[in-house]
N, C-alpha and C positions, 0 to 999 in steps of 0.2 A: 124682576123681582122685587120683593120688599126688601129695607134696610136692615133687617136682620137678615134674610135671607144671604144679603150683600155681604155683611159682614161673616158671618159662618162661612161664605165661600172665600175668601179672603184671608182669614184665621187659615182653613185647612190647605189653600194652596203654599200658604205664605212657610207654611213647615213642609210643605212634602216639596218643596224648590229651593230651602235653604235661603229665606229672605227675612233682611232685618227691615222694620216700619219704624221709621222715626216720623214723630207728630210736633210741631211747634205748638206752644201754647194760644198763637193764636186762629189754630185750627178749630173744625167747628167740633162736637162731642161726638158724634158720627165715629170720625178720624179716630178721637184720643182712643174712642173702644177696643181699636182694632190693631191700635200700634204695639209696639216693645218698648218703647222709651219716648217720654212727654215730656218739652222744658225748653230752655231757652236754646238757643242757636248752638253755640259752644261746646255747652254741656253735652248736645246731643251727638255731637261729632268727635267727641271722645268715649263717650259710651261705645259706637258704630266701632273705633278702634280694638275694642274689646272683644266684641261679641263674634263664636266660631263662623258663622252664616259669610258668605262671601259675595252677596248683593247685599244692597242698602237703598234702599225706598228714602227719601228725602220729602215728606208733607211740607211743605214749606216755603222759601224761598229761593233763586239761583245761587250767591252769594252763600247759602246755609250750606246747598248741596256740593258746593266748590270746597267747602272747608271740610266736609265729610270726606271728599277727593282727595284731598290737601293729607288729613293725616291716615289713610286706609288707602293709599296710592294699588295697592295690589288687586281689591275690591272692585269690583262693577255697579257703580251708583246712578242712580235716578233720580231725576227731578218728576215728581208724580202730574205734572201741570207745568210744561213748559213754558208756558206765558205767564208765568208768576216770576215777578222779576222785583225788586227794592228799588223804588223812586232815590231814598237817599243812598244807596250804593251807587248810582249812578251818576249822580249829581257831578264827579270830579273822576276824568280820566288822566292817565300817567303823565299826560303831556301837560295839564295844567299842572299838578303836580312839580309836574321837572318844574316848571316854572315858578313856581312858589316856594322851590328850594334853596334858585339862583339868587329869589330875593332874600331868604331867610338861612343863610347859608351855616350861621353859628348853630342851628335849632336841630332839634333831637326829633323826629317825624314819628307821631304816634299816631293810628289808625283804628279808628271806633271798628269791630267786629265785621259788622255792616259796611263792609266795600268790596270790592271785587278782587278776584285772586290775582289779578294785573294790576290794580294801585297797590296791591299788598308788596309785591317785589321791587318798589320803590321807598316803602317804609320803612322803621326803625324796630317797631314793637308796634306789636297789637294789642288791644284791651277789651273786653266786655266794659256794661254799664254796672256791674258787680264788682268788676275784678280795678277797676279803670283809677280808682283813688289810691288804692293800694301800689301797683305798678309805677304811676307817675309820681310817686314820691321815692320810692326807687331807684329813679333813673337817677344817672347822676349829675347830668346837664339840668343848671336851672331853667335854661328858654327851650321851651315847647310849641313844637307846630303842631296843634290838634286838626285833624281831619277824620269826617267831614261834617258833622253835626254839631255847631256852634251853640245850640241850647244845652246838650248835654257837658260841652266844654265848661259853657257857663259854671255850672252844679260842680264840677269837679273844682274848678279852678276858685271859688269860695271854699273850697274843702282843702284844698293846699295851696297857702296864699302864700307860700315862701318860693312857688314856682313860677316862671312869666308865663302863662298859655299866650299864641298868639293862635287865634280861631280866624275862620274865615267862614263866612255866609253860606250854611247849608242844614240840612236836618229832616226830619220825617215830616210828611205836610198831612199824614194821619193824626200825631199829635198837636199838631200847630193849628188844628180845628177850636182845640178849648180858648174859651175866653173868659173874661174875668165875671163876664154878666153869667154865665154856664156855672161858676163858682158861687153867687152871688146865690143862683137859684137852690144850687144845690143844697145850703145854707137853711135853705128858708123851708125848703121842703122837709128836707132831713136835718135837722138843728142837732141829734143826739148823734151823728154819723162822723165817723173819719173819716178823710178823703186821702186816699192810698194811691200816688201818681209816681208815674214813670218818669225820671230827668230828661226825655227828649222831649219834655213839653219848654215853653217860654219860660224865661226868667220869674217872670212877675208873676205865673201860675203857678210855675211849681214854690214860689216863695208862701202861696194861700195852703198847701197839704200840709196833712198830719204827718204823712209817712212817706220818705223820696224812696224809689228801687228797683231793682228791675224787675221785670214780671214774675218771675218765680221767689221773689225776696217779697213783692207786694202780695200773691199767696200764701206762701207762706205765713205774713205776718198775719193776712185775716183771721187763715186758720189757728195760730195759736190766741189771737188777743183774745180776750175775757169780754172787749167790746161785741153788741149785737147788731151793730146798723153800720154801712162802709157805703162811701163813694168811690166806684173805680174810674179814676181819672189814665186809663190806658185802652186797648182796642177792644172792645166791647164783647168779644166772643167769652173775655176773662170775666162778668158778670156770670155768663151763663155755666161757666166751670165750678165757681166758689157756689152757685145756686145748688150743683149737683151733690159736690164736696162738703158744705156747711150747711145742709136745710135749717135747721133750727136757728141760721141768721140770716141778718138781710142784706139785700146788696143792689145798688144802683149804679145802671150809668152814669157819669159826668156829664157826657153827651151822647145822643142816638147817633151823630154823624160820626162818631170818632169808630170810623169802621174802614180796616185796611182792607180793599179790593184785593189786592196781590194775594194776600195771605187768605180770604174766602174766595178765591178763584178757583183752588181744589177742591173737589167733588168726591165722594164714597166711590160714584164711578170710575174717578180717575184711579184712585188707588186701586178696585178692582184690575183695571184692563194693565193696568201697571204691571200689579203680582201674572196678570196671564199671558204678561209678554207679546202684547198687542196695543200698548198704549204707556205714556211718559218719555223724557227724552234723556237718556244715557250722556253721561257726565262725560265728556272727554278734555283730557288736558295733557299738555305736553310733558315730558320729564324733566324740562327746564322751567317752564312754569310754577309746577308743583314747588321743584325743591327751592325758586326763587318764594316765593309766596309762603313758606313755609317758615323762613328766617324768620320774618317779625312773629308769628305765633314761637316760637320756638323760644324768642329772649322773652316776649309775655311769661310763660311758664318759669323761667328761670330767674323774674326780678317777682315773679309771684311768692318761690317757696320763701 
């Protein structure tokens, strides 16, 4: 089958079988074209909770599918490629966090959304990269234990100096690939371009950016900006997506090595096989896990209001 034939078959079958397809922004463009919703992980989970379809396919990584199931426990949720995990989400387990909580007993535990459902059960509040500053400002406690990404935590701490953030060693191995040499090379090759960066990058790299924000915020900024050239400092798929969306502008990857192999594990054939009921992995979570992991998400929504 050709790409177009696969896409046509997926679109036909998802309508007939009552399936909603979610695609994270880091997915490939051929998957974007068959998705019902595209965006950041938590936003996709919220959209899935609103749709009438009772089956949902997540084209992304495992913690994202878990969040979909947490917000829509009555729906059948599939991860299109069961091997797609998140190294950051897997860096900290409940036992390790329990030990940290004993070390910092008077701290409010804030978890980045990029964490497993099991870890969320031990956290007080959850945040996304776009909501973190606002949420942490609204927490009554001045002492925050932030897990697991120390780079995102550093970026937040600089914007919320009135809070004391205790950070632990952890982060996204994909964004850690950026170097100051990459910045220097980009400035030399594209002197008029703005550098748009995700806050999961190291502090010294973030300090060199012209704009810092979540994946969705980066894309929105590039589309709305009057600028014509941009260096994209996040997963390289975003360069291609922006090229499709804004063919009158030029987009360059800060590093050709900024590729998330977990995000790129999902193929269009994986999506096709999941839609046909012969592939993918159903996300199974106990009622207790769903209830416990949802508390910190509900607290994020409360503080975000």
